[in-house]
C-alpha positions in Angstrom: 12.3 -12.8 -15.1 9.2 -11.1 -16.5 6.9 -9.1 -14.2 3.8 -11.0 -13.2 1.9 -7.7 -13.1 3.1 -6.6 -16.5 2.2 -9.9 -18.2 -1.3 -10.3 -16.7 -0.6 -13.7 -15.2 -1.6 -12.9 -11.6 -3.2 -15.8 -9.7 -7.0 -15.8 -10.3 -10.1 -16.4 -8.2 -13.5 -17.7 -9.3 -15.3 -15.0 -11.3 -18.9 -14.0 -11.2 -21.0 -13.5 -14.3 -23.2 -10.5 -13.4 -22.4 -7.1 -14.7 -20.4 -5.1 -12.2 -19.1 -1.5 -12.3 -16.1 -1.0 -10.0 -14.6 2.4 -9.3 -11.0 2.5 -8.2 -9.9 5.8 -6.8 -6.3 6.7 -7.1 -6.7 4.5 -10.1 -3.6 5.7 -12.0 -1.4 5.2 -8.9 0.8 2.2 -8.1 -1.8 0.0 -6.4 -4.8 1.5 -8.1 -3.6 1.0 -11.6 -2.3 -2.6 -11.0 -5.6 -3.4 -9.4 -7.7 -1.9 -12.2 -5.8 -3.7 -14.9 -5.9 -7.0 -13.1 -9.7 -6.8 -12.5 -10.3 -5.8 -16.1 -8.3 -8.8 -17.3 -9.9 -11.3 -14.9 -13.5 -10.0 -15.3 -14.2 -8.8 -18.8 -17.9 -8.6 -18.0 -17.1 -5.9 -15.3 -16.6 -2.3 -16.1 -13.6 -0.9 -14.3 -13.3 2.8 -13.8 -10.1 4.4 -12.6 -10.3 7.9 -11.2 -7.1 9.9 -10.5 -5.9 13.5 -10.4 -2.5 12.5 -11.8 -0.7 14.6 -9.2 2.0 12.0 -8.4 4.9 11.8 -10.7 4.9 8.6 -12.8 1.1 8.2 -12.8 1.1 9.2 -16.4 3.0 6.0 -17.3 -0.1 4.0 -16.2 -2.5 5.7 -18.6 -1.5 3.6 -21.7 -1.6 0.5 -19.5 -5.1 1.3 -18.3 -6.3 2.0 -21.8 -4.8 -1.2 -23.2 -6.6 -3.2 -20.5 -9.9 -1.6 -21.3 -10.1 0.4 -18.1 -12.1 3.6 -18.4 -10.0 6.5 -17.0 -11.6 9.5 -15.4 -9.4 12.5 -14.7 -10.9 13.6 -11.4 -10.0 14.3 -7.8 -11.5 12.8 -4.6 -11.1 16.2 -2.9 -13.8 17.5 -5.3 -17.2 16.2 -4.4 -18.6 17.2 -7.8 -16.1 14.9 -9.6 -17.5 11.9 -7.8 -21.1 13.0 -8.0 -20.7 13.2 -11.8 -20.0 9.5 -12.1 -22.5 6.9 -13.1 -23.8 4.3 -10.7 -21.1 2.1 -9.2 -21.5 -1.3 -7.6 -18.2 -1.3 -5.7 -15.6 1.3 -4.8 -12.0 0.5 -3.9 -10.5 3.6 -2.2 -6.8 3.6 -3.1 -6.3 7.4 -3.3 -4.0 8.9 -0.7 -1.1 11.2 0.1 0.9 8.2 1.4 4.1 9.9 2.7 4.8 9.3 6.3 6.4 12.8 6.3 3.3 14.5 4.9 2.5 17.7 6.8 5.9 17.8 8.6 6.7 21.0 6.7 3.5 22.6 7.9 1.7 22.2 4.6 -1.1 20.0 5.9 -3.8 20.9 3.4 -3.2 18.2 0.7 -2.9 15.3 3.1 -6.0 16.3 5.0 -8.1 16.9 1.9 -6.9 13.9 0.0 -6.9 11.3 2.8 -9.8 12.4 5.0 -12.1 14.7 3.0 -11.5 12.5 0.0 -12.5 9.3 1.9 -15.6 11.1 3.1 -16.5 12.0 -0.5 -16.0 8.4 -1.5 -18.2 7.2 1.3 -20.9 9.6 0.1 -20.7 8.1 -3.4 -20.9 4.6 -2.0 -23.9 5.6 0.1 -25.6 7.1 -2.9 -25.3 3.9 -4.9 -25.4 1.3 -2.1 -22.0 0.2 -3.3 -19.6 -2.1 -1.5 -16.6 -0.1 -0.1 -13.1 -1.5 0.2 -10.7 0.8 2.0 -6.9 0.5 1.7 -5.7 1.8 5.1 -2.3 1.6 6.6 -0.2 0.1 9.4 0.6 3.8 10.2 -2.6 3.9 12.2 -0.6 2.3 15.1 0.9 5.0 17.3 4.6 5.7 17.1 5.4 6.1 20.8 3.9 2.8 21.7 5.8 1.1 18.8 9.0 2.6 20.0 8.5 1.2 23.5 8.5 -2.5 22.3 11.2 -4.8 23.6 13.7 -5.6 20.9 16.4 -8.1 20.2 19.3 -7.2 17.9 20.9 -9.7 15.5 23.7 -9.3 13.0 21.4 -7.8 10.3 18.1 -6.7 11.9 16.0 -5.9 14.9 13.5 -8.5 16.1 10.5 -8.2 18.4 11.3 -9.9 21.7 9.2 -12.8 23.0 7.9 -10.9 26.0 6.1 -7.7 25.4 4.4 -5.4 27.9 2.0 -3.9 25.3 -1.1 -5.8 24.2 -1.2 -6.8 20.6 2.5 -7.1 20.2 4.5 -10.3 19.8 7.3 -11.7 17.7 4.7 -12.3 15.0 4.2 -8.5 14.8 1.5 -6.0 15.6 -2.1 -7.2 15.9 -5.3 -5.1 15.6 -5.8 -4.9 19.3 -2.6 -2.9 19.7 -3.4 0.3 21.6 -4.4 3.3 19.4 -3.8 6.1 21.8 -1.1 8.6 20.7 0.3 10.3 17.6 1.0 8.3 14.5 1.9 10.8 11.7 -0.6 13.0 9.9 -0.8 10.3 7.2 -1.8 7.6 9.8 -4.1 10.0 11.6 -6.1 10.8 8.5 -6.4 7.2 7.5 -7.5 6.2 11.0 -10.0 9.0 11.0 -11.4 7.6 7.7 -11.7 4.2 9.3 -13.9 5.8 12.0 -16.0 7.4 9.3 -16.5 4.0 7.7 -17.7 2.6 10.9 -20.3 5.3 11.2 -21.5 4.9 7.6 -21.9 1.1 8.2 -24.0 1.8 11.3 -26.0 4.7 10.0 -26.5 3.7 6.4 -25.9 0.0 6.2 -22.8 0.4 4.0 -21.0 -2.8 3.3 -17.3 -2.1 4.0 -14.0 -3.7 4.5 -10.8 -2.1 5.8 -7.3 -3.5 4.9 -4.6 -2.1 7.0 -1.7 -2.6 4.7 2.0 -2.8 5.5 4.6 -1.9 2.9 3.3 -2.7 -0.6 5.9 -3.1 -3.3 6.2 -4.2 -6.9 6.4 -3.0 -10.6 5.2 0.5 -11.5 5.9 1.9 -8.1 7.8 5.2 -8.2 9.5 4.6 -4.9 10.9 7.3 -2.6 12.7 7.3 0.7 9.5 8.2 2.6 7.1 5.9 0.6 8.0 2.8 -1.4 11.4 2.3 0.2 12.1 -1.2 -1.2 11.5 0.1 -4.8 13.6 3.2 -4.0 16.4 0.9 -2.9 16.4 -1.1 -6.1 16.0 2.0 -8.3 19.2 3.4 -6.8 21.1 0.2 -7.4 20.0 -0.1 -11.0 19.8 3.6 -12.1 22.1 5.3 -9.7 21.5 7.5 -6.8 22.4 7.9 -3.1 21.2 5.8 -0.2 21.5 6.4 3.5 20.8 4.5 6.7 18.9 7.2 8.7 18.9 6.9 12.4 19.0 3.9 14.7 22.7 4.2 14.9 23.2 4.0 11.2 23.1 0.2 11.3 20.4 -0.3 8.7 18.8 -2.8 11.0 15.3 -1.2 11.0 12.7 -3.7 9.6 9.5 -3.6 7.7 7.4 -6.4 6.3 6.4 -6.1 2.6 3.8 -7.6 0.3 3.8 -7.8 -3.5 1.1 -5.8 -5.1 0.0 -9.0 -6.9 -0.8 -10.7 -3.6 -2.8 -7.7 -2.3 -4.8 -7.7 -5.6 -5.7 -11.3 -5.0 -7.1 -10.5 -1.6 -9.0 -7.4 -2.8 -10.5 -9.5 -5.6 -11.8 -12.0 -3.1 -13.3 -9.2 -1.1 -15.1 -7.8 -4.1 -16.4 -11.2 -5.0 -18.0 -11.8 -1.6 -19.1 -8.4 -0.1 -21.4 -9.9 2.6 -18.7 -12.2 4.0 -16.2 -9.3 4.2 -18.5 -6.7 5.5 -17.3 -5.2 8.8 -13.8 -6.7 8.6 -10.8 -4.6 9.7 -7.6 -6.6 9.3 -3.9 -6.2 9.0 -2.6 -7.1 5.5 1.1 -7.6 5.1 4.0 -10.0 4.6 4.5 -10.6 8.4 7.8 -11.9 9.8 8.2 -14.4 6.9 8.3 -11.6 4.3 10.2 -8.8 5.9 13.6 -7.1 5.4 15.9 -4.8 7.2 17.5 -2.0 5.2 20.8 -3.8 5.6 19.3 -7.1 4.3 17.6 -5.1 1.4 21.0 -3.7 0.5 22.5 -7.2 0.3 19.7 -8.5 -1.8 19.7 -5.5 -4.2 23.5 -5.9 -4.7 23.0 -9.6 -5.4 20.1 -9.1 -7.9 21.5 -6.0 -9.6 25.2 -7.0 -9.6 26.0 -3.4 -8.5 27.5 -2.4 -5.2 26.2 1.0 -4.1 27.8 2.6 -1.0 25.2 3.4 1.7 25.9 6.4 3.9 25.0 6.9 7.5 22.7 9.9 8.1 22.1 11.6 11.5 19.4 11.2 14.0 16.2 9.1 13.9 13.7 10.6 11.5 10.4 11.9 12.9 7.7 9.2 12.8 10.1 6.4 12.3 10.2 3.1 14.2 12.8 0.4 14.5 10.5 -2.4 13.4 7.0 -3.0 12.1 5.6 -6.4 11.2 2.0 -7.1 10.4 0.4 -9.9 12.5 -2.2 -11.2 10.1 -3.7 -13.8 12.4 -7.2 -12.2 12.2 -7.1 -12.1 8.4 -5.8 -15.7 8.2 -8.7 -16.9 10.4 -11.2 -15.6 7.8 -9.6 -16.9 4.6 -7.2 -19.3 3.1 -5.5 -16.4 1.2 -1.8 -16.1 2.0 0.9 -14.0 0.5 2.7 -16.2 -2.1 5.7 -14.1 -3.1 8.8 -13.8 -1.0 10.9 -10.7 -0.3 13.4 -11.9 -3.0 10.5 -12.4 -5.4 9.4 -8.8 -4.8 12.8 -7.3 -5.4 13.5 -9.5 -8.5 10.2 -8.4 -10.0 10.9 -4.8 -9.3 14.4 -5.2 -10.9 12.9 -6.8 -14.0 10.4 -4.0 -14.4 13.0 -1.3 -14.0 15.2 -3.0 -16.6 12.4 -3.4 -19.1 11.1 0.2 -18.7 14.3 2.1 -17.9 13.7 5.0 -20.2 10.2 5.7 -19.0 11.2 5.3 -15.4 14.1 7.7 -15.8 11.9 10.3 -17.4 9.1 10.0 -14.8 11.6 10.3 -11.9 13.6 13.0 -13.7 16.8 10.9 -13.5 19.7 11.6 -15.9 
């Protein structure tokens, strides 16, 4: 199976003919690079600019891909206002840059997360204000507070936790977490900085007429993701099965029944493209974007799929207490989004894992080098 991202055969929307310069921040990262390349392939009359500081390991692997696709790469940092001010006029800005780890700042080193996620978003908003550019912000399901998520009524099956039919908290149901879920409480430094950026976006829309869309993404997965245990867990699981490594079920009794929904990066790209093509229709929208209950996996289910796809059986250890900031289940209720568009995720959880496995196999040497694997 060849990677749909690699081969440039992602599903396409109707294109527009006018010249368009689109800036993608975090443009050499997993989502940013795949988005930049797809937009360049689909819209040859657009100029796609990818800005990235190349801090994250593996980002360097995307530079040849960007170059081959005709994307202009700028080595810059959203934390530095001057790097953005130096850019030519842009018509649209997709803010993909972030320190995405749910554990960011837990070691007391809060500076990078605050600067990259909040100050960086402010700098991007200032650039969009300067140019009157459309602003698409990739936020996160981590904006929903941990304590409230941990109070939800659960049912336990043989392989996973499920959300019970009756919930005492508004915005929670077996379909997942909706946008009216209460926002009071702590949510990790990552989630807090992203929610703070969402509030800034609302102010810029009101004060300056900025056209903006906020996508609260669940877990995004697919080729070219350098998955780690605290970010990109599904890719991390497949990497371990194919290239070796250790895996653990952390917390929740060591059952591996904790659940997340997931969405293939190709499906997310299709949605963002639609948003770029119709800025007026998407202005002011804040919506959950994820796989929902239909495209979700527990860690135990992920292990079974990875074993089946890879043909390798990797033992999974049991590790200690619940990890700070973790929750037993998160599913994106995308009813608000689905009421606005006929876009739907097309790729299943198996599709996602198979695509990741194909990418790892085809690029094993580069992946091993980027992740410093033997």
